[in-house]
N, C-alpha and C positions, 0 to 999 in steps of 0.2 A: 494434457496434465501427465506428468513424471511420476512416479512412486521408487524414492530409492530405498539395500539392507548393510549395516555398518559390519564392520565385520573388525579420515578425516583431512591442510591446504594449501599450497603454493604459491599464490600471485598476489602480489601488494603489501608486501610485508611478512612478520618472522611467519614461520612453519608450525602453527599449534599442535595441529594434529593430522593422521594419517594413516588410512587403512584401506581394507576394502568393502566396498558397498554391493549393492544390486538395485539396478534402476527399473522400474515398470514401465515398458510402453507397449502398447497395444496388447495389452492383456498379458505381456509377458516380462520376467525377471528376466535382466540381463546383468551381470558382473561387471562392477567399474571400480576405478581407483577414486579415491577422496581424499586433499587436501585441503585442510583448515587452514588460512590466514587471517590474519588482523582485521583482514577486509573482505575477505572473499571466498567464497567455496568453489572449489575446480573439481568437476568431473571428467575424468577422462578414461577412454573406452581401455580394456583390455587387449592382448590379442585374439586372433578369432576363435581359436581351442577352446584358450582358458574362458573364453565367454560364453561359448556356446556349451560347454561344462555346466558353467554355474547355471543358464537359461534353463537347462535339460534337468538341472537337481531341484531348481526351485520355480518349475514353471508351472502359471497355472491360466489351465484353458487358454493355450496359447493360441493365437487366430492364425491363419495360414498366409504367411508374406509379411509377419509381425516382425521379422529384422530384416525387410527390406526397405530400410529409413532411409531418407534422402539426408546428404549429410553438410552441416551448417558451419561456416565461421563468420566473426562480426566481420562488421567494413573494412576493410582494407587486408584482410587475411586472406589467404591463398592455402591450398589444398589440404587441409586437414586430415584426412582421409583419401586414399584415391580416389583420385576425381574430383578433389575437396570441393567446396564447394564456398563462395564468398558475396558476404550480405553487403550490399548498395543499397542499403535503407538509412543510413547515415544514421546509424547506432552508436557511431563516437570510436571505437578501439575494438581490436578485435576481440575483447574479453568483454564487451559491453553487451548487460541486457538484450535479448534479443530473440526470441522462439517461433517455433516451428509447431510442430504437431504432436502430440502426443494420446497414446489413448487412454480412456479414462476405467481405472479399473472397477469403480463401484460408482453407484447413483449419488451425488453430490459433488463427487470429487470435480473441482475446475478442470476444464479441459483448455489444454493450448490450442486449438484449432480456433479459435474464434476469429483473431484478425489475420491469418495466412494463407494463401493460396497456394497449395503444392500438388503432386501428381497424383494424392490419394484425395486429392477435391475436385480438380479438375483432370476429370477423364477422358481417357481419350474419345470415347463417343462422343462426349459432347461438345468436340471441336468439330466445328462444320467443313464437311467433306470437301467444299470450293477451295479453302485455302490450305488444304493438304500439301506439303511438298512444293508450293507455289511461294515464290520470292515477294515479300510486302514491306512497304517503308511506313514506318510508325512515329509519329514525332509526340515526345515527352518532353513536358515543362519541370526540368528539377524542383524539387520544394527546398525553400529554405531549413526545416525540418524535414528527414525522411528521404530526401534523397530522391534519386532514381525511386526505391520502393521494391529493390529486388535483390535475388540471389542470384551468382552464377553457379556453374557446375563445369570441371572437363575442361578442354586445351590441349595444346599438340602434346607436353607431355605425357598427357593421358592418352595420347589417339583417339579423343574426340573432339567434336567440336566445343564452342562456347555456347552452354545451355543453361535457359532461364528453370531455375530450381524451382524457386518458390516467388510469390509475387505478395507483395503487401496490402491487404484489403485498406483503401480510401488514401493511399499515397499516389506518386505521379501514376507510374506504371497501371495502375489499375482503372486509375479514372480515363483511360484511354478508350477501356473495350474493345482493345486492340492487338492485346496481346496474351500469349498462352502461356501455361509450364510445359514445357518441352519444346517453346520456340530456340532455333538455334538464332545466335547474334553472327552475324555474316559479315557488316561492317558497323561501325559507329562514325557517323557524320564523314562519309566516305572514306574513314581508316580502313583497310580489311584485316577482319580477325579469325579470317579463314583458317590462316596457320599461325594463330597466335598460341602464344603460351597464356597458361591461368593468368599470370601477373601482368603479362602483357595486358591481357584483355581489361584485368583490372583497372591499369593507370591508363587505360584510354577511354575509359566508361568513366574515370573519376578527372581528366583533362577536358570530358565535352564541354564544360560552360552548361550555362543555364539551358541552351534549348539543345536537345540532343534529338537527330535522326537515326533511327536504326533499321538497320536492312536485316530482315527479319526470315527463318522460312519454319514452319512446322513440322517436326521430324517424330511422327508416332511411333515408329520403332525405338526411339531412346527412349520413349517413357520408363524402362525397368531400369536403365542405367540412373534416369533422374533419381528413381523411386530408389536406388541403393544407396546403403551409407550406414552411419554405426547408429548403436540406441541412443547417444549421446546426444547427435545431432537433434532426435527427435524430441527434447524437451521444450518443454510450451516454455519461455522467458523471450520472448522477440516483440517486446512495446518500445515503443519510439522515446527516443532519450527527450526526459524534460528539461525544460530552459532553465530552471533553477529549481533547487540543490540539484549540482551533479549529483546524481544517484550514481552513475556508470564510474568506469575508468576512464578520464579524459587521455585523451592523445593530442600532441599538437600535431601532430605528423604519423597519421594511420599508416601510412605506405611504409614506416620505418619497423614495424612491428610485423609485418607479414612472416606468419609460421608456415615453412617447407615441408614441415614434418607428414609422412605419408603413411605411420604406421600408428597414431592414436590421435582421434579427434577427442578434442575435450571443449567442454562448456564450464563459461565461469560464471557463478552468480555474485554479482556484489552485494554483500549484506546491508550496506547503508539505507536503513530503512525498510527493510524487510522486518516481515514480522515472524518470528521463530515462535510456535507454540506446540501444543500437542493436542489430540482429542478436540478435533473440531472438522475439519474435510471428510477425514478418515476415522470409520469405526476401529476401535486398536481394545480390543479384550484383553489381549497380551501383553499389553502396555511396552510395547516396542519398537512406535513412530515417532518420530520427528518432522514437523512441519514446517516449510517456508514458502511463505506466502508473498508475491512481488508487491514492491511498492506500488503497482496503479490496481494489486485488487482481483487481477486477469488471470495468473499463473498462481497453481502448487506445485511445490516440488515436496515429496513427502520420503523421509528416510528412514530406512527398518535396518533394526539390530537386530542381533542374534539372540539378545535378551534383554530384560527392563535393564537390568544395572547398564551394559552398555549404550544403551540407548537415551538413559539420564546422561550419563558421561557427555554422549556425543548435543544434549540437550542442552547441558550446561556450559559448555566451550561455544558452541553456535551462536547463543541466547547471550553469553557474556559481550562477542565481538560487536554485534550487532545494538545491545546498551552502550558500548563506549563508543562505538561512532554518533552518538547522540546530540553529543555538545556539537562537534562540528557541523551536525546539517542544522541545529538551530541557530547556529552563526551565520551560515550561507542565507537560510530563509530570511536575516534578519537584514542581512546585505542587498537582498533580491526587494525586500519590503520597504527598504530605505525609509522616511518621515512619514510615509503613509501609514505603517502600522498595520494591523491584519485586525477586519468585522469590529473594527470599533475599539480597538484596544491599542495600544502603541509599543508593547514587545510582548516576546515569548518566555512565558518564566520554563514551561516544560513542554515538553510531547514524548509520545508517543503510541504502541501500538496496544488494543486491552481487544478483551472479548467482551461483546456484548449479550447480555440473555436477550432472543428474541421470544415474545411474551404469544403464547398462541399456535407455534409453529413446534410441531413434536417432532418432526424429521433432522431439524436443524436447531439447536437447541442454543449455542452460539454462534454469533457471526464478530467478523473483524472489525473494528472500529480505530480510526486512529484520533488522538485524544490528545487538543493544544490546550494548556493553561495560559492564559495572559492575567494580565493585572486587574482585570476587571470580568473577565469572561472563562464559563468552559466551554470551548467550541468541538464538535463532531465533525469528521467529513468522512467517505466510503473510503477516499483512497487518498494516496499524497499527492497534493495539487501539484500541477508541474507549470501553469502559468500565475502570474501575478494575481489576476484576477478572480482566481479561484480558490484564493484566500478569505475572499470576500461574502463568499456563498457557502458556511458551513451547512450540513445535513441538520443542525439541531445548535443552540446558543442558549445557554443557562448562566445567566447574570449570576456571579460568586455572591453579591452582597443577598442575594435570596435564594442562596443554595446552602443546603446542610447537609455533612455528612452523616448516614445515619445507620449504617453498620460496616462491619469490616470482620474478616478473621478468616483464618487462624490465622496466627502471628508469631509462631515462636517458630525455627527450625526450616527446614525445609519442606512443605508440602508433598506428602506421598501421591507419586503417581494415581490418578484421577480423581483425585482431592483437589474440590473448587476451592482457589484462594480469591475473597471477591470482596468486594465493595459495592454498597448502593449511594445514592446522594437523590435527594429531593430536592425540587427546586418551586417556587411558589411564583406561578402563572398567572394572568389575567383571566385563563382557561381554566385553572385550579392548579394541581400539584403534577407536576412532570416527575417521572421517577426512573432511574436509569440503574441497573445491574452490571457491575461489570467484574471480569476476572482479570486477576492479574497472573503471571506465571511463574513467578517464585513470591518470597514472602518479601525479599527484599524490593521486587517491585509494589508490593502492597503499601510496604513501611513510606514506600518514596512519595507515593500516588497519595496517600492518605494524607502525610503530612504537608504535600505540598497544596492540595485543598485545603486544608483546613487551614493553612497560613494565607493560604489565596484569600479568604473569605475575609478573615481579619484586616489584610492590606487593604480589601477593596472597601472594607467600612470606615478605615482608617483616612482612604482618599477622599470616599462620597462625603464625609463631613455629615452632609442631613441630607434628608429628604422630605419631601412636603406634598402632600396628596389630598383634593377635595373632598368635602363630605357634607353631611348635614346632621345637624343636632338641636334636637328639639325642634325642627322643622323648621332651621334657621340653617342658610347657605354659610359653610365655613371651611377653614383648613387646618388639616392636622400637621405639625412640623414633629419630626423629631429628628433631634439631634445629636453627633457622637457625643457631647460633650457634654451638654446643657442638658439632654433629656428631653419632654413630651410639651408643646402649646398647643393649643386649642384658639382660635382667635377666630373673628368675623370677617366675612369677604368683604370689603373696601366697600363701600354704597357711594354714588353720585359725587367721587374725589374725594370722602373723607378717608382718614385712615382706619385700616382697621384697629380692632378691639379683642384683647385677649382675654377671654372666658377661664380660661384653666393651664396652670405651669404648674410640673412636678419634676423632680430629678430622677434618675431611675431606680435609687434606692427607696423610695415610694408606691411603686409599684409592687401590689398584690399579687396580682392575676391579669392572665388577659387569656380571652379566647376570640373564638368565631364561629360563626355559623357555616361557613365554605361555601356562601352565596354572595352575600356582601355585605353583612353586619360583622361589625368589630366589638369586644367590649375591651374596657380596661377599668379597672379595681385599684384606687390609689389610695385605697382607704378613709378615704375622706367624708365629708357630712353627705355630700350632693352623692355618694353611692357609687355604684356603678355606673359607668360613661360607656351611654351605647351612641356608635356610631355608623352613620350609613355610606359607607365608601361608593354604593353605588357599580359597582363589579367586586371581584371575587376580591376577598379580605388576604390571599394565604400570601402573594408578596409582603403584604406590609407585616403581618405576623412572624413571617422569614427572616424581615429584615431588622426585624425588632430582635430577633433571636443574635444576627449575625454583631448587632453592636453590643448587645450584652456580653455575649461569647469575647469577643477582641478587645473589651474595658477587662474582663477579667485578666484572660491571658498577658494584654499589658501589666498586669498587677504581679503577674508573675504567677498564677494561681492556675488549676487545669479548668478549663472551660469544656 
């Protein structure tokens, strides 16, 4: 995890905000430059002297060797810093999300260490002595997603061999269990790389085909060089690219975007489907932080400003950019899902990140949750699904017909820092009532979500038309039907081929009161001579109670009245 301090972008669109920040890597603040554009946040290392001065000024518990961090550049990029590294994990483009290691400043902050092996995790003493300085041949089978799964550093122009600087866990190179960070790549499928430039090595590895034979030799003495790099390179944002939607910056020819700059290392954070928030992963008593969570929910970047007002300005700008990208994401997801729809629904009406209150956990009050509104359901996911099948297995699924909005506020002006702008939903389920409390980031978000959910409930009522449930009335097996237009009808179950017999039938306007025992009994009072009708539904009555509410609310809204 990395934490960055404002003093914001440049890739893929208009430059909206630019300034100096600090990024916290390995418990130490490092000064960086930040540019914010329509689609991305770009962090660039400053010159060493300025960066060191900023780190010294802002340093908090700097650990020894904390600035000896490896350099990163994405697939197809080269030499983003002296001895630049190049990612060969198939991340898509020089600036696509891809992560390294990052120090975690406080407990609870997300670390970038989880998916990558580096010189800080593959220590020299852990490498078997038997293979040190001996040539080895290792066969690697490239994956369709992830490629070789390595990053390299060095090259002739850096007076260094081509060295493996990172190995991405679970990808092709890691699966061989025979490659190490610090291995020098001497040849690729017989092509000698001992005198190759960094770019020549990149191209040789990319041309190698699916089956790649690497001739390598572990160089224990190269470990300090593999570790060396800018703080920006250590920001943890190295997740494999999603199949769809395209969350990174796609490139038809990654090699055409090779960067040869050796003065400044860069890290681009594509904002598409990032969660921009405050006061979640990090404690922020001074209201100076802005958090950016990756779409896969594995990495967090925290920006720190000089004061609360500047932090709010940065938050507004970044959050606005991320929000403006949502319609594009919805379109891409629709293309991905095609006619199959999503988890029982046919289309996506709205989606986005919210913070959900975690009950019973004191240390972490809120957690990120991706919420998707379809024409039938309110779906919740832990992260942005990368593959089509993942859309069909949400963490929670709440039918809109049995869901009601029970709280929202505040709804005027922009909330002050530290003020929760939240809403709650309750859904009648067979197991009882399922409650979710969500926090939005702005009052505008609150208005959008609450309006979308209420309209969604009404639309679901009109789409459904009627529901029928089995019940027992006066010891007789019956069916209760609730129709959107015609109201209530209770009929006997057909016996021995005979037609069912209607016992009672009432329009909505006759309903005086409804109640339930929360266990299995539903009580309906239509003011008739038969008095209160007691129905045993054989299961929790809450779904039916909530559906009645949705039908009534939708009918009132259709008349132009406030539901």
